[in-house]
C-alpha positions in Angstrom: 54.2 24.4 -17.6 55.1 20.8 -18.7 51.8 19.4 -17.4 49.8 22.0 -19.3 51.1 20.5 -22.6 49.4 17.2 -21.6 46.3 18.6 -20.0 45.1 20.7 -23.0 45.1 17.8 -25.6 43.4 15.4 -23.1 40.7 18.0 -22.4 40.2 18.6 -26.1 39.9 14.9 -26.8 37.3 14.5 -24.0 35.3 17.4 -25.4 35.3 15.9 -28.9 34.2 12.5 -27.5 31.3 14.1 -25.6 30.0 15.7 -28.8 29.0 12.4 -30.3 25.4 11.0 -29.9 24.8 8.7 -26.9 24.3 5.0 -27.8 21.3 3.4 -26.2 21.9 -0.1 -24.8 20.0 -2.9 -26.5 19.2 -6.2 -24.7 17.3 -9.4 -25.8 13.5 -9.3 -25.2 11.6 -11.6 -22.9 8.9 -13.8 -24.5 6.2 -15.5 -22.5 2.7 -16.8 -22.9 0.2 -14.3 -21.5 -2.9 -16.5 -22.2 -3.7 -19.8 -23.9 -7.2 -20.6 -25.1 -8.1 -24.1 -26.3 -10.4 -23.9 -29.3 -13.3 -26.3 -30.0 -11.3 -28.0 -32.8 -8.4 -28.7 -30.3 -6.0 -25.9 -31.6 -4.5 -23.5 -29.2 -4.8 -19.7 -29.5 -1.8 -18.1 -27.8 -1.4 -14.5 -26.7 2.3 -14.1 -26.6 3.8 -11.2 -24.7 7.0 -9.6 -26.0 8.8 -7.5 -23.4 11.4 -5.0 -24.7 14.2 -4.9 -22.1 16.2 -2.3 -24.0 16.9 1.4 -23.4 15.8 2.0 -26.9 12.5 1.3 -28.7 12.6 -1.6 -31.2 10.4 -2.6 -34.2 9.7 -6.3 -33.8 8.8 -8.2 -37.0 8.9 -11.9 -36.2 9.4 -14.7 -33.6 10.7 -18.1 -34.5 11.2 -20.8 -32.0 9.4 -23.6 -30.1 7.2 -24.2 -27.1 7.6 -27.2 -24.9 4.9 -28.2 -22.4 5.7 -30.5 -19.4 9.0 -31.6 -21.0 7.1 -33.2 -23.9 8.1 -32.9 -27.6 8.2 -29.2 -28.6 6.0 -27.6 -31.2 7.1 -24.8 -33.6 6.3 -21.3 -32.5 6.2 -18.9 -35.5 4.7 -15.5 -36.2 5.3 -12.5 -38.5 3.9 -9.1 -37.4 4.8 -5.5 -37.0 5.0 -4.1 -33.5 6.9 -1.0 -32.5 7.6 -1.5 -28.8 9.0 1.4 -26.8 11.9 1.0 -24.3 11.0 -1.1 -21.3 7.5 -1.8 -22.5 5.7 -4.8 -23.8 3.1 -5.8 -26.3 1.2 -8.9 -27.3 0.9 -11.0 -30.5 -1.8 -13.6 -31.2 -1.0 -16.8 -32.9 -2.5 -20.2 -33.4 -0.8 -23.6 -33.2 -1.8 -27.3 -33.2 -0.4 -29.1 -30.1 0.6 -32.7 -30.0 -1.9 -35.1 -28.5 0.3 -35.5 -25.5 0.5 -31.7 -24.9 -3.3 -31.5 -25.2 -3.7 -34.3 -22.7 -1.3 -32.7 -20.2 -3.2 -29.4 -20.3 -6.6 -31.3 -20.0 -5.3 -33.1 -16.9 -5.0 -29.8 -15.0 -8.2 -28.3 -16.3 -10.4 -29.6 -13.5 -8.0 -28.9 -10.7 -8.5 -25.1 -10.7 -6.0 -22.3 -10.4 -4.1 -24.2 -7.7 -2.6 -26.5 -10.3 -0.1 -25.6 -13.0 1.7 -27.0 -16.0 5.3 -26.0 -16.7 6.2 -24.7 -20.1 9.2 -23.2 -21.8 9.7 -21.1 -24.9 12.9 -20.4 -26.8 14.0 -19.2 -30.1 14.8 -15.8 -31.7 12.9 -12.6 -32.1 13.7 -10.4 -35.1 13.8 -6.7 -34.3 15.2 -3.4 -35.6 16.6 -1.3 -32.7 16.0 2.5 -32.8 18.3 4.4 -35.1 19.4 1.2 -36.9 18.5 0.2 -40.4 18.8 -3.6 -40.4 16.9 -6.0 -38.2 18.8 -8.3 -35.7 17.9 -11.6 -34.3 17.8 -11.7 -30.5 17.7 -15.1 -28.7 15.0 -15.6 -26.0 14.5 -18.3 -23.4 11.7 -18.4 -20.9 10.2 -20.8 -18.4 6.9 -20.4 -16.5 3.6 -22.1 -15.6 0.1 -22.3 -17.1 -2.8 -22.5 -14.7 -6.6 -22.7 -15.5 -8.4 -19.3 -15.3 -11.2 -19.6 -12.7 -14.6 -19.1 -14.3 -13.3 -19.1 -17.9 -13.4 -22.6 -19.4 -10.5 -23.7 -21.7 -8.4 -20.7 -20.8 -5.0 -20.8 -19.1 -2.6 -18.0 -17.9 
């Protein structure tokens, strides 16, 4: 009989806890360069991929950071947009930037070597997003490293 006095309140507490809405886990996104095109004027047109790694959809509104190619001086990476990305899905954002002469020369050096060559790059910064069922946006840090290689048959294009 004594244990019944403790079991009933514990069971009632567990039932009340279970009545609340489940919280979906939110994790930082992954940001990478999906494609880089060198324009005739020397500027770069980037297709930046944002991968939502959360269990909830998020409404992305901006990225602010930098891109570094071959350990050279970084260049600012900045874009404002409106992308509603579902859970575990990705979307792309296009932006233009003007590389440093050293960055342009490093990319040009691998242009004639074909897809067997590559140039290391890194992106880091913050992505501003509003998670599902939240009212205010949050800043999520991102850090990524990968390689750029010339696309066979498409001049001035790298992936």
